[in-house]
C-alpha positions in Angstrom: 41.8 5.3 -9.6 42.3 3.2 -6.6 45.5 2.5 -4.7 46.9 -1.0 -4.5 47.7 -2.2 -1.0 51.1 -0.9 0.0 53.9 -3.2 1.3 53.7 -3.6 5.2 57.0 -1.8 5.6 55.5 1.4 4.2 53.2 1.6 7.2 56.4 1.2 9.4 58.2 4.0 7.4 55.2 6.2 7.8 55.3 5.5 11.8 59.0 6.3 11.6 58.3 9.7 9.7 55.8 10.7 12.5 58.2 9.7 15.3 61.1 11.6 13.8 58.8 14.5 13.3 59.7 14.6 9.5 56.1 15.5 8.5 54.8 19.1 8.3 51.3 19.6 7.7 49.6 22.8 6.5 45.8 22.3 5.9 45.4 19.5 3.6 48.9 19.6 2.3 52.2 18.2 3.8 55.8 18.0 3.2 57.6 14.7 4.4 61.3 14.6 4.6 63.0 11.3 3.9 64.8 9.2 6.5 68.1 10.1 4.8 67.1 13.7 4.9 68.1 14.3 1.2 64.3 14.2 -0.2 61.3 16.0 0.5 58.0 14.5 -0.8 54.8 16.6 -1.3 51.3 15.2 -0.3 48.0 16.8 -1.1 44.7 15.4 0.3 41.0 16.5 -0.9 38.7 15.5 1.9 35.5 16.1 -0.2 36.7 13.6 -2.6 38.6 11.4 -0.3 41.6 11.7 -2.9 45.2 11.9 -1.9 48.4 12.4 -4.0 52.0 12.0 -3.2 55.1 12.3 -5.4 57.2 9.5 -3.6 58.3 6.6 -5.8 55.7 4.0 -4.6 52.7 6.6 -5.1 54.1 7.8 -8.4 55.5 4.7 -10.2 54.2 1.5 -8.2 50.5 2.3 -7.8 50.2 2.1 -3.9 50.1 4.9 -1.5 53.7 5.3 -0.2 54.6 6.1 3.3 54.4 10.1 3.0 50.8 9.7 2.3 50.2 7.1 5.0 51.9 9.2 7.5 49.7 12.3 6.5 46.5 10.2 7.0 47.7 9.0 10.4 48.7 12.4 11.5 45.4 13.9 10.4 43.6 11.2 12.3 42.0 9.5 9.3 44.0 6.3 9.9 44.3 5.3 13.5 47.9 4.5 15.0 49.5 4.1 18.4 52.0 6.8 19.4 53.9 4.3 21.5 54.3 1.9 18.6 55.5 4.7 16.4 58.3 5.6 18.8 59.7 2.1 18.2 60.5 3.1 14.5 62.1 6.4 15.6 65.6 7.0 13.9 65.6 4.1 11.5 67.3 4.9 8.1 64.8 3.3 5.9 66.6 4.2 2.7 69.7 2.3 3.8 67.8 -0.9 4.7 65.8 -0.8 1.5 69.0 -0.5 -0.7 70.7 -3.2 1.1 67.7 -5.4 0.6 67.4 -4.2 -3.1 63.7 -3.1 -2.2 62.7 -6.7 -1.5 60.3 -5.5 1.3 59.4 -9.0 2.6 63.1 -9.4 3.6 
């Protein structure tokens, strides 16, 4: 199964998770704490098969790789990112924003 392209905001959320140091990687697995701090997502990566799984809502229900998986791939160096740009997303409470806009990511 291939992932659909995630909404652009999920890349920003991943950068925020990195900037906030909310991702803990052990080998090819990670735990990513939500911006509100009340959830922890599990990410597993198989480099031989280039396969990744995550139990966040986007990955589990929507068919696109959610921000925990994107953050993992960035931290592992599989996806490139700019650390200075990541810092621009530090401290943002994404759950609050997404709820206020009823998950309309374009808004």
